[in-house]
C-alpha positions as a Markdown table, in Angstrom:
| # | Residue | x | y | z |
|---|---|---|---|---|
| 1 | Unk | 0.0 | 0.1 | -0.3 |
| 2 | Unk | 1.4 | 3.4 | -0.5 |
| 3 | Unk | 2.0 | 5.6 | 2.3 |
| 4 | Unk | -0.5 | 7.6 | 4.3 |
| 5 | Unk | 0.4 | 10.6 | 2.6 |
| 6 | Unk | -0.5 | 12.5 | -1.0 |
| 7 | Unk | 2.3 | 14.7 | -0.6 |
| 8 | Unk | 4.3 | 12.5 | -3.0 |
| 9 | Unk | 1.4 | 12.3 | -5.7 |
| 10 | Unk | -0.7 | 15.2 | -5.5 |
| 11 | Unk | -2.9 | 17.7 | -3.2 |
| 12 | Unk | -6.2 | 16.1 | -4.7 |
| 13 | Unk | -6.5 | 12.2 | -5.5 |
| 14 | Unk | -8.7 | 11.9 | -8.6 |
| 15 | Unk | -8.9 | 8.2 | -9.1 |
| 16 | Unk | -11.6 | 6.5 | -7.3 |
| 17 | Unk | -13.6 | 3.4 | -7.2 |
| 18 | Unk | -15.5 | 3.1 | -4.0 |
| 19 | Unk | -16.9 | 5.7 | -1.6 |
| 20 | Unk | -18.8 | 5.5 | 1.9 |
| 21 | Unk | -19.9 | 8.7 | 3.5 |
| 22 | Unk | -20.3 | 8.6 | 7.8 |
| 23 | Unk | -22.7 | 11.0 | 9.8 |
| 24 | Unk | -20.3 | 13.7 | 10.0 |
| 25 | Unk | -19.9 | 13.8 | 6.3 |
| 26 | Unk | -16.2 | 12.5 | 6.4 |
| 27 | Unk | -15.9 | 10.2 | 3.6 |
| 28 | Unk | -13.5 | 7.1 | 3.0 |
| 29 | Unk | -13.0 | 6.1 | -0.4 |
| 30 | Unk | -10.5 | 3.8 | -2.4 |
| 31 | Unk | -8.4 | 4.5 | -5.2 |
| 32 | Unk | -7.5 | 2.0 | -7.7 |
| 33 | Unk | -3.7 | 0.9 | -7.2 |
| 34 | Unk | -3.0 | 3.2 | -4.4 |
| 35 | Unk | -5.3 | 1.7 | -1.1 |
| 36 | Unk | -7.7 | 3.7 | 1.3 |
| 37 | Unk | -8.0 | 7.4 | 2.0 |
| 38 | Unk | -10.0 | 9.5 | 4.4 |
| 39 | Unk | -11.2 | 13.3 | 4.5 |
| 40 | Unk | -13.2 | 15.4 | 6.6 |
| 41 | Unk | -15.9 | 17.3 | 5.3 |
| 42 | Unk | -13.6 | 20.8 | 5.3 |
| 43 | Unk | -10.6 | 18.9 | 5.6 |
| 44 | Unk | -7.7 | 17.5 | 3.2 |
| 45 | Unk | -7.3 | 13.9 | 2.0 |
| 46 | Unk | -5.2 | 11.4 | 4.0 |
| 47 | Unk | -4.2 | 8.1 | 4.1 |
| 48 | Unk | -6.2 | 5.0 | 5.4 |
| 49 | Unk | -4.7 | 2.0 | 4.7 |
| 50 | Unk | -2.9 | 0.9 | 8.0 |
| 51 | Unk | -3.7 | -2.5 | 8.7 |
| 52 | Unk | -4.3 | -3.9 | 5.1 |
| 53 | Unk | -2.4 | -6.1 | 3.2 |
| 54 | Unk | 0.6 | -4.8 | 0.9 |
| 55 | Unk | -0.4 | -5.2 | -2.8 |
| 56 | Unk | -4.5 | -5.9 | -2.2 |
| 57 | Unk | -6.9 | -4.5 | -4.1 |
| 58 | Unk | -10.7 | -2.9 | -2.4 |
| 59 | Unk | -13.4 | -4.6 | -4.2 |
| 60 | Unk | -16.1 | -2.7 | -1.9 |
| 61 | Unk | -16.6 | -0.5 | 0.9 |
| 62 | Unk | -19.3 | -0.7 | 3.3 |
| 63 | Unk | -20.7 | 1.4 | 6.5 |
| 64 | Unk | -22.5 | -0.8 | 8.7 |
| 65 | Unk | -23.6 | 0.5 | 12.1 |
| 66 | Unk | -21.1 | 3.3 | 11.8 |
| 67 | Unk | -18.7 | 1.2 | 11.3 |
| 68 | Unk | -16.4 | 0.8 | 8.0 |
| 69 | Unk | -15.7 | -2.5 | 6.2 |
| 70 | Unk | -13.5 | -3.1 | 3.4 |
| 71 | Unk | -13.7 | -6.2 | 1.4 |
| 72 | Unk | -10.3 | -6.7 | -0.3 |
| 73 | Unk | -8.7 | -9.2 | -2.5 |
| 74 | Unk | -7.0 | -10.6 | 1.0 |
| 75 | Unk | -10.1 | -10.9 | 3.0 |
| 76 | Unk | -12.8 | -8.6 | 4.9 |
| 77 | Unk | -11.4 | -6.1 | 7.2 |
| 78 | Unk | -13.1 | -3.6 | 9.8 |
| 79 | Unk | -11.8 | 0.2 | 10.9 |
| 80 | Unk | -11.0 | 0.5 | 14.7 |
| 81 | Unk | -9.3 | 3.3 | 16.0 |
| 82 | Unk | -7.7 | 4.5 | 12.6 |
| 83 | Unk | -6.7 | 0.5 | 12.0 |
| 84 | Unk | -8.0 | -2.1 | 9.7 |
| 85 | Unk | -7.8 | -5.5 | 11.4 |
| 86 | Unk | -8.6 | -8.6 | 10.2 |
| 87 | Unk | -12.2 | -10.3 | 10.8 |
| 88 | Unk | -10.7 | -13.6 | 9.7 |
| 89 | Unk | -11.7 | -14.2 | 6.4 |
| 90 | Unk | -8.9 | -14.1 | 4.7 |
| 91 | Unk | -10.2 | -15.0 | 1.0 |
| 92 | Unk | -10.6 | -12.3 | -1.5 |
| 93 | Unk | -14.1 | -10.8 | -0.3 |
| 94 | Unk | -16.6 | -9.1 | -2.7 |
| 95 | Unk | -19.4 | -7.9 | -0.5 |
| 96 | Unk | -20.3 | -7.5 | 3.4 |
| 97 | Unk | -23.7 | -7.0 | 5.3 |
| 98 | Unk | -25.7 | -7.8 | 8.4 |
| 99 | Unk | -28.9 | -9.3 | 8.0 |
| 100 | Unk | -31.3 | -11.6 | 10.0 |
| 101 | Unk | -29.2 | -11.4 | 13.0 |
| 102 | Unk | -25.8 | -12.8 | 11.0 |
| 103 | Unk | -23.2 | -11.0 | 8.9 |
| 104 | Unk | -22.9 | -12.4 | 5.5 |
| 105 | Unk | -19.7 | -12.1 | 3.2 |
| 106 | Unk | -19.3 | -12.8 | -0.4 |
| 107 | Unk | -16.1 | -14.8 | -1.4 |
| 108 | Unk | -14.3 | -16.4 | -4.1 |
| 109 | Unk | -15.4 | -19.4 | -2.1 |
| 110 | Unk | -19.1 | -18.8 | -1.5 |
| 111 | Unk | -21.3 | -17.1 | 0.6 |
| 112 | Unk | -20.6 | -17.1 | 4.3 |
| 113 | Unk | -21.6 | -16.0 | 7.4 |
| 114 | Unk | -20.8 | -15.3 | 11.0 |
| 115 | Unk | -23.1 | -16.3 | 14.1 |
| 116 | Unk | -20.8 | -14.0 | 16.5 |
| 117 | Unk | -18.7 | -16.6 | 17.2 |
| 118 | Unk | -17.2 | -17.7 | 14.0 |
| 119 | Unk | -17.6 | -18.1 | 10.3 |
| 120 | Unk | -19.4 | -21.1 | 8.6 |
| 121 | Unk | -20.5 | -21.8 | 5.3 |
| 122 | Unk | -23.8 | -21.1 | 3.8 |
| 123 | Unk | -24.0 | -21.9 | 0.2 |
| 124 | Unk | -22.0 | -21.6 | -3.4 |
| 125 | Unk | -18.8 | -23.6 | -1.8 |
| 126 | Unk | -16.5 | -23.5 | -4.9 |
| 127 | Unk | -18.4 | -20.7 | -6.3 |
| 128 | Unk | -17.3 | -16.9 | -6.3 |
| 129 | Unk | -20.0 | -14.8 | -5.0 |
| 130 | Unk | -20.1 | -11.4 | -5.7 |
| 131 | Unk | -23.0 | -9.7 | -4.2 |
| 132 | Unk | -26.2 | -10.4 | -2.5 |
| 133 | Unk | -29.3 | -8.4 | -1.6 |
| 134 | Unk | -31.9 | -9.1 | 1.1 |
| 135 | Unk | -35.7 | -8.5 | 0.8 |
| 136 | Unk | -38.0 | -9.9 | 3.5 |
| 137 | Unk | -38.7 | -13.3 | 2.0 |
| 138 | Unk | -35.6 | -13.7 | -0.4 |
| 139 | Unk | -31.8 | -13.8 | -0.4 |
| 140 | Unk | -30.6 | -12.7 | -4.2 |
| 141 | Unk | -27.1 | -13.4 | -5.1 |
| 142 | Unk | -24.9 | -12.5 | -7.9 |
| 143 | Unk | -22.6 | -15.3 | -8.7 |
| 144 | Unk | -19.5 | -16.2 | -11.7 |
| 145 | Unk | -22.5 | -17.8 | -13.7 |
| 146 | Unk | -25.3 | -16.1 | -12.9 |
| 147 | Unk | -28.1 | -15.4 | -10.0 |
| 148 | Unk | -29.4 | -17.8 | -7.9 |
| 149 | Unk | -32.5 | -16.7 | -5.1 |
| 150 | Unk | -33.1 | -18.1 | -1.9 |
| 151 | Unk | -37.0 | -18.0 | -0.6 |
| 152 | Unk | -37.3 | -17.7 | 3.4 |
| 153 | Unk | -40.6 | -19.2 | 3.6 |
| 154 | Unk | -40.2 | -22.3 | 1.6 |
| 155 | Unk | -36.1 | -22.8 | 2.4 |
| 156 | Unk | -35.2 | -23.6 | -1.1 |
| 157 | Unk | -33.0 | -22.0 | -3.6 |
| 158 | Unk | -33.7 | -21.3 | -7.4 |
| 159 | Unk | -30.6 | -21.1 | -9.8 |
| 160 | Unk | -30.8 | -18.8 | -13.1 |
| 161 | Unk | -27.7 | -20.0 | -15.1 |
| 162 | Unk | -26.6 | -16.9 | -17.2 |
| 163 | Unk | -23.2 | -18.4 | -18.6 |
| 164 | Unk | -21.3 | -14.9 | -17.0 |
| 165 | Unk | -20.7 | -13.7 | -13.7 |
| 166 | Unk | -23.3 | -11.1 | -12.0 |
| 167 | Unk | -21.2 | -8.6 | -10.4 |
| 168 | Unk | -23.9 | -6.3 | -8.7 |
| 169 | Unk | -27.1 | -6.6 | -7.8 |
| 170 | Unk | -30.0 | -3.9 | -6.8 |
| 171 | Unk | -34.1 | -3.9 | -6.6 |
| 172 | Unk | -37.0 | -2.0 | -7.4 |
| 173 | Unk | -40.7 | -2.8 | -6.1 |
| 174 | Unk | -41.1 | -4.1 | -9.6 |
| 175 | Unk | -37.8 | -5.9 | -10.9 |
| 176 | Unk | -34.1 | -7.0 | -10.0 |
| 177 | Unk | -31.6 | -5.6 | -11.7 |
| 178 | Unk | -27.4 | -6.8 | -11.9 |
| 179 | Unk | -24.6 | -5.9 | -13.6 |
| 180 | Unk | -22.8 | -8.4 | -15.2 |
| 181 | Unk | -19.0 | -8.8 | -15.5 |
| 182 | Unk | -19.1 | -7.7 | -19.3 |
| 183 | Unk | -20.4 | -4.7 | -18.6 |
| 184 | Unk | -24.0 | -5.4 | -19.6 |
| 185 | Unk | -27.1 | -4.7 | -17.6 |
| 186 | Unk | -29.4 | -7.9 | -16.4 |
| 187 | Unk | -33.0 | -6.9 | -15.6 |
| 188 | Unk | -35.9 | -9.2 | -14.3 |
| 189 | Unk | -38.4 | -10.2 | -17.3 |
| 190 | Unk | -41.4 | -11.0 | -15.5 |
| 191 | Unk | -41.3 | -14.7 | -16.7 |
| 192 | Unk | -39.1 | -16.1 | -14.4 |
| 193 | Unk | -36.3 | -15.2 | -16.1 |
| 194 | Unk | -33.7 | -12.5 | -16.8 |
| 195 | Unk | -32.6 | -10.2 | -20.1 |
| 196 | Unk | -29.3 | -8.9 | -20.8 |
| 197 | Unk | -29.4 | -5.7 | -22.1 |
| 198 | Unk | -26.3 | -3.4 | -23.8 |
| 199 | Unk | -26.9 | 0.2 | -24.0 |
| 200 | Unk | -24.6 | 1.2 | -27.1 |
| 201 | Unk | -21.4 | 1.2 | -26.0 |
| 202 | Unk | -22.1 | 2.2 | -22.0 |
| 203 | Unk | -20.3 | -0.2 | -19.8 |
| 204 | Unk | -21.6 | -0.7 | -16.5 |
| 205 | Unk | -19.6 | -1.1 | -13.5 |
| 206 | Unk | -22.5 | -1.5 | -10.9 |
| 207 | Unk | -26.0 | -0.8 | -9.6 |
| 208 | Unk | -27.4 | 0.3 | -6.7 |
| 209 | Unk | -30.8 | 0.6 | -4.9 |
| 210 | Unk | -32.4 | 4.0 | -3.2 |
| 211 | Unk | -36.0 | 3.6 | -2.4 |
| 212 | Unk | -37.7 | 3.7 | -4.8 |
| 213 | Unk | -35.2 | 3.9 | -7.7 |
| 214 | Unk | -32.2 | 2.0 | -9.0 |
| 215 | Unk | -29.2 | 3.8 | -10.1 |
| 216 | Unk | -26.5 | 2.6 | -12.8 |
| 217 | Unk | -22.9 | 3.6 | -12.6 |
| 218 | Unk | -21.2 | 3.6 | -15.8 |
| 219 | Unk | -18.1 | 4.8 | -17.9 |
| 220 | Unk | -20.6 | 7.3 | -19.2 |
| 221 | Unk | -22.0 | 8.7 | -16.1 |
| 222 | Unk | -24.5 | 7.8 | -13.6 |
| 223 | Unk | -28.4 | 7.1 | -14.8 |
| 224 | Unk | -31.3 | 5.7 | -13.0 |
| 225 | Unk | -32.8 | 3.0 | -14.5 |
| 226 | Unk | -36.9 | 3.5 | -15.8 |
| 227 | Unk | -39.1 | 2.6 | -18.3 |
| 228 | Unk | -40.3 | 4.3 | -21.8 |
| 229 | Unk | -43.3 | 2.2 | -22.0 |
| 230 | Unk | -42.6 | -1.6 | -22.0 |
| 231 | Unk | -38.8 | -0.9 | -22.7 |
| 232 | Unk | -36.1 | -0.3 | -20.1 |
| 233 | Unk | -34.1 | 2.8 | -20.7 |
| 234 | Unk | -31.5 | 5.1 | -18.8 |
| 235 | Unk | -32.1 | 8.3 | -17.4 |
| 236 | Unk | -29.1 | 10.6 | -17.2 |
| 237 | Unk | -28.5 | 11.7 | -13.7 |
| 238 | Unk | -24.7 | 12.8 | -14.6 |
| 239 | Unk | -23.2 | 12.4 | -17.8 |
| 240 | Unk | -19.8 | 12.9 | -19.0 |
| 241 | Unk | -17.8 | 11.1 | -16.3 |
| 242 | Unk | -17.0 | 7.9 | -15.1 |
| 243 | Unk | -18.9 | 6.8 | -12.0 |
| 244 | Unk | -18.0 | 3.9 | -10.2 |
| 245 | Unk | -19.7 | 3.7 | -6.7 |
| 246 | Unk | -22.2 | 6.2 | -5.0 |
| 247 | Unk | -23.3 | 6.7 | -1.6 |
| 248 | Unk | -26.0 | 9.5 | 0.0 |
| 249 | Unk | -25.8 | 11.3 | 3.2 |
| 250 | Unk | -29.7 | 13.0 | 3.3 |
| 251 | Unk | -30.3 | 14.3 | 0.0 |
| 252 | Unk | -26.6 | 14.7 | -0.9 |
| 253 | Unk | -25.5 | 12.0 | -3.4 |
| 254 | Unk | -21.8 | 11.5 | -3.4 |
| 255 | Unk | -20.0 | 9.9 | -6.9 |
| 256 | Unk | -17.1 | 8.2 | -6.6 |
| 257 | Unk | -15.1 | 8.8 | -10.3 |
| 258 | Unk | -12.2 | 7.7 | -12.3 |
| 259 | Unk | -11.1 | 10.8 | -13.4 |
| 260 | Unk | -12.7 | 13.4 | -11.2 |
| 261 | Unk | -12.2 | 12.7 | -8.0 |
| 262 | Unk | -15.6 | 12.6 | -5.3 |
| 263 | Unk | -18.6 | 14.4 | -6.6 |
| 264 | Unk | -21.4 | 15.9 | -4.7 |
| 265 | Unk | -25.1 | 16.0 | -5.9 |
| 266 | Unk | -28.0 | 17.5 | -4.2 |
| 267 | Unk | -30.9 | 14.8 | -5.3 |
| 268 | Unk | -34.3 | 17.1 | -4.5 |
| 269 | Unk | -36.8 | 16.8 | -6.8 |
| 270 | Unk | -35.2 | 14.1 | -8.8 |
| 271 | Unk | -32.8 | 17.2 | -10.4 |
| 272 | Unk | -29.0 | 18.9 | -9.7 |
| 273 | Unk | -29.4 | 22.1 | -7.8 |
| 274 | Unk | -25.6 | 22.2 | -6.4 |
| 275 | Unk | -22.4 | 20.4 | -7.5 |
| 276 | Unk | -19.3 | 20.1 | -5.6 |
| 277 | Unk | -15.5 | 18.0 | -6.6 |
| 278 | Unk | -13.7 | 16.8 | -3.5 |
């Protein structure tokens, strides 16, 4: 990892792949190849990589109960007193969430869970799990070969083999949405399956749920998915900049970009009333 300073690089980082906003409006963000960084609301960027294994890649950031977690190529880490500590998940980790009284981690060797004492195998041992999403009745899982769904009421799994990895999952009231490893959008079709949609030469990095909408992070900007008649389409939210991840603090939308740092936008009335760069 790079030293906890930007002095030898530049005054302000511009390349980010993930961002989380804390309750005090401070930011934790991942910069590809350079580790993790922290920024207070009105302060400067400073390194935040202490405790992470040398050379590890940050796949995702999570903020649960105010505590930051880093899903990395070398395992899952939690932040405490400015130091990243291992959670004892030492294989590549892609997602972490807490639900149903357990902690769940998506790893290169399946979905695992922690019962408060130790990590245990849950499902898909031998397969890579990239993302998962909880609803009151279902657990949706994005895998290296498609999507699976677990019904809590019947205790049954249903699998949808797509032939490619689904790296990100989100949902609205009407449909389930995913991002493929090939940069395509995956949408449930209401007929027990999924359709693959390619919007021109747009590459989809990921999808994020924010009630009642699903947002799509792409190399051409940030979009909101919707319908025109019966056809799915993308409505532009922030065009012209590659957006890799988003988070919210109240009505403020924070966007991690690959070329223009962290950008913010107010989202009242579905449009921007103010923009800033960090």
